[in-house]
C-alpha positions in Angstrom: -7.8 14.9 -8.3 -11.3 15.1 -6.7 -11.1 15.2 -3.0 -12.8 12.6 -0.9 -15.5 13.6 1.5 -13.3 12.7 4.4 -10.5 14.8 3.1 -12.8 17.8 2.7 -14.1 17.4 6.2 -10.6 17.3 7.7 -9.4 20.3 5.7 -12.4 22.3 6.9 -12.2 21.4 10.6 -8.6 20.8 11.6 -6.0 23.5 12.3 -3.8 24.8 9.5 -0.9 22.4 8.8 -2.4 19.5 10.7 -2.0 16.1 9.1 -4.7 13.5 9.2 -4.1 10.7 11.7 -4.9 8.3 8.8 -1.3 9.0 7.9 1.0 7.6 10.6 2.2 10.6 12.5 5.9 9.8 13.0 7.3 7.7 10.1 5.5 9.2 7.1 6.2 12.8 8.3 9.9 12.0 7.7 9.2 11.8 4.0 8.6 15.6 4.0 12.4 15.9 3.9 12.6 13.9 0.6 13.9 15.7 -2.5 11.2 15.1 -5.1 13.4 16.8 -7.8 15.1 13.4 -8.0 12.1 12.1 -9.9 12.7 14.1 -13.1 14.0 11.3 -15.4 12.1 11.2 -18.7 10.4 7.9 -19.3 8.8 8.6 -22.6 9.5 11.7 -24.8 6.6 12.8 -26.9 8.2 16.1 -27.9 6.5 18.9 -26.0 4.7 16.3 -23.8 7.2 14.3 -21.8 6.3 11.5 -19.4 8.4 11.7 -16.3 8.9 9.5 -13.2 6.4 11.7 -11.4 3.8 11.0 -14.0 4.4 7.3 -13.8 3.9 7.2 -10.1 0.8 9.4 -10.2 -0.8 7.6 -13.2 -0.2 4.1 -11.8 -1.6 5.1 -8.3 -4.6 6.8 -9.8 -5.3 3.8 -11.9 -5.6 1.8 -8.6 -7.8 4.6 -7.1 -10.2 4.5 -10.0 -10.2 0.8 -10.6 -13.3 0.3 -8.4 -15.7 2.7 -10.0 -19.1 1.0 -10.6 -22.2 2.2 -12.3 -24.0 2.3 -9.0 -21.5 4.3 -6.9 -18.0 5.6 -6.6 -15.9 3.8 -4.0 -13.3 5.9 -2.4 -10.0 4.9 -0.8 -9.4 7.7 1.8 -5.8 6.7 2.7 -4.7 6.5 -0.9 -6.4 9.8 -1.8 -4.7 11.5 1.1 -1.3 10.1 0.0 -1.9 11.5 -3.5 -3.2 14.9 -2.4 -1.2 18.0 -3.3 -0.7 18.7 0.4 0.9 15.3 1.2 2.3 13.9 -2.1 3.6 11.0 -0.1 4.1 8.4 -2.8 6.4 10.7 -4.7 8.3 11.6 -1.6 8.6 7.9 -0.7 9.9 7.2 -4.2 12.4 10.0 -3.9 13.6 8.5 -0.6 14.2 5.2 -2.4 16.3 6.9 -5.1 18.4 8.7 -2.5 19.0 5.6 -0.4 22.6 4.3 -0.8 21.3 0.7 -0.6 19.0 0.9 -3.5 19.9 0.8 -7.2 20.1 3.8 -9.5 17.9 3.9 -12.5 14.6 5.4 -13.8 11.3 4.6 -12.1 8.9 2.9 -14.5 5.7 0.9 -14.2 5.8 -2.9 -14.7 4.8 -2.6 -18.4 7.9 -0.4 -19.1 10.5 -1.4 -16.6 13.7 -3.1 -17.9 16.4 -4.8 -15.9 18.3 -1.5 -15.5 15.3 0.4 -14.3 13.4 0.7 -11.0 10.0 -0.9 -11.0 7.0 0.8 -9.3 4.0 -1.5 -8.9 0.8 -2.0 -7.0 1.4 -4.9 -4.5 -0.3 -7.7 -6.5 -0.1 -11.3 -5.4 2.8 -11.6 -7.8 4.7 -8.8 -5.9 4.1 -10.7 -2.6 5.5 -13.8 -4.2 8.5 -11.9 -5.5 9.3 -10.4 -2.1 8.6 -13.5 0.0 9.8 -16.3 -2.3 6.5 -18.1 -1.5 4.2 -18.9 -4.4 0.8 -17.1 -4.2 -1.8 -16.3 -6.8 -4.5 -14.5 -4.8 -5.4 -12.7 -1.6 -7.8 -15.4 -0.3 -7.7 -16.7 3.3 -9.9 -19.7 4.1 -11.3 -21.5 7.1 -10.9 -18.6 9.6 -12.0 -19.0 13.2 -13.9 -16.3 15.0 -11.7 -14.5 17.6 -8.5 -15.7 16.1 -5.6 -13.7 14.5 -5.2 -13.6 10.8 -1.6 -13.4 9.8 -2.3 -11.1 6.9 1.3 -10.2 5.9 4.1 -12.3 7.3 7.2 -14.3 6.5 5.5 -15.9 3.6 4.0 -12.7 2.2 0.2 -13.0 2.0 0.0 -16.8 2.2 -1.9 -17.0 5.5 -1.5 -20.7 5.7 2.3 -20.6 5.4 2.8 -17.5 7.6 4.2 -18.2 11.1 2.8 -16.4 14.1 5.1 -13.5 15.1 7.3 -13.8 12.0 7.8 -10.8 9.7 8.3 -10.5 6.0 11.9 -9.6 5.3 12.7 -7.1 2.6 15.9 -7.0 0.7 17.8 -3.7 1.0 16.8 -2.8 -2.6 13.0 -3.3 -1.9 10.5 -0.9 -0.3 6.8 -1.3 0.5 4.3 1.6 1.0 1.0 1.0 2.7 -1.8 3.6 2.3 -3.7 2.3 5.3 -6.6 1.2 3.2 -7.7 -2.4 3.5 -10.3 -3.7 1.0 -12.3 -6.7 2.0 -13.5 -8.6 -1.1 -15.2 -11.3 1.0 -18.7 -12.3 0.0 -21.4 -10.9 2.4 -20.3 -9.1 5.5 -16.7 -8.6 6.3 -15.3 -11.2 8.7 -12.3 -9.0 9.6 -12.9 -6.0 11.8 -9.5 -4.8 13.1 -5.9 -4.6 11.8 -2.5 -4.1 13.5 0.9 -3.1 12.2 2.7 -5.6 14.4 6.1 -4.9 13.0 7.3 -2.1 10.6 11.1 -2.1 10.5 11.3 -3.2 14.1 8.5 -0.8 15.4 5.1 -2.1 16.6 1.8 -0.2 16.6 -1.4 -1.1 18.4 -4.6 -2.4 16.8 -7.0 -0.1 14.9 -10.7 -1.2 15.0 -12.8 -0.9 11.9 -15.9 -2.9 12.9 -18.4 -0.2 11.8 -16.9 0.5 8.4 -16.3 -3.2 7.8 -19.7 -4.5 8.9 -22.0 -1.7 8.0 -20.5 -0.5 4.7 -21.3 -2.5 1.7 -18.0 -1.5 0.2 -16.0 -3.2 3.0 -13.2 -0.6 3.1 -11.2 -0.2 6.3 -9.0 2.9 6.4 -6.5 2.7 9.2 -2.9 3.9 9.4 -0.5 4.4 6.5 3.3 3.6 6.7 6.2 2.3 4.6 8.7 -0.5 5.2 12.3 -0.9 4.2 13.4 -3.9 6.1 10.5 -5.9 7.7 6.7 -5.9 8.0 4.2 -8.0 9.9 0.4 -7.1 9.6 -2.2 -9.0 11.6 -6.0 -8.7 11.6 -8.8 -9.8 14.0 -11.3 -12.4 12.7 -14.8 -11.3 13.8 -16.7 -14.4 12.7 -15.8 -17.7 11.1 -15.6 -18.0 7.4 -13.4 -17.1 4.4 -11.9 -13.8 3.6 -10.2 -11.9 0.8 -8.4 -9.0 2.3 -6.3 -6.6 0.1 -4.0 -4.2 1.8 -3.5 -1.3 -0.6 0.2 -1.2 -1.0 2.9 -0.3 -3.5 6.3 -1.8 -4.3 9.6 -0.3 -5.4 12.5 -2.6 -6.4 15.1 -3.1 -9.1 13.9 -3.9 -12.6 15.4 -7.4 -12.2 12.7 -8.0 -9.7 9.8 -6.9 -11.9 7.1 -9.4 -11.0 6.2 -11.8 -13.8 2.7 -12.4 -15.1 2.6 -15.9 -13.6 
């Protein structure tokens, strides 16, 4: 995979073995102990060219990474790129942790198009995923009628339904569900971004302070805020600061692992 400019800068200037602070220093480092050899199940057998669980994870994530290429420019997601880099390989390590967890089901990791009821589904966190996890109907990432200086309950007890989320309430995950956040937030709002800071208010009972992204959010036409990556196995609450009044469409780049019986439906 082509390295992002930011990744090349970090590799050139930081001490050997140093990990970027884009990737949360404590929690994600624990994934380095994961046994990725657990991801060797064959998903499709094409003779000499077999598709394994590792391939499914990499291909599905890279599809997200390249989904925003435009004729005018290439838009990069630094957090996701760092997670997929050979040095970090964090999505595969996270998936290996899922397979080794006694509370999660056994099975073969497959993408939503292939996953059956006896499999493990690996998916980008679409609105349908948030609906599956929260039990609250939602079809988009849109948040309307925001007030300047207020808190946007981006992810909460009702998933990404900002109007239904309760202040200070976290989204609860079943023991067989995991979420991985790359630390990238994409603002699809029209015009300038109205959100300038995010905070991991709760990740499995641990809280982190806010990370400001006013310059990348307001100056960049791409409206990409790269903050801090993490993963959740029990609860998650993500808040954002509203910089000016208006409507927003904020997408946290996240991935979901769950049993095939919870493969999100089309509608």
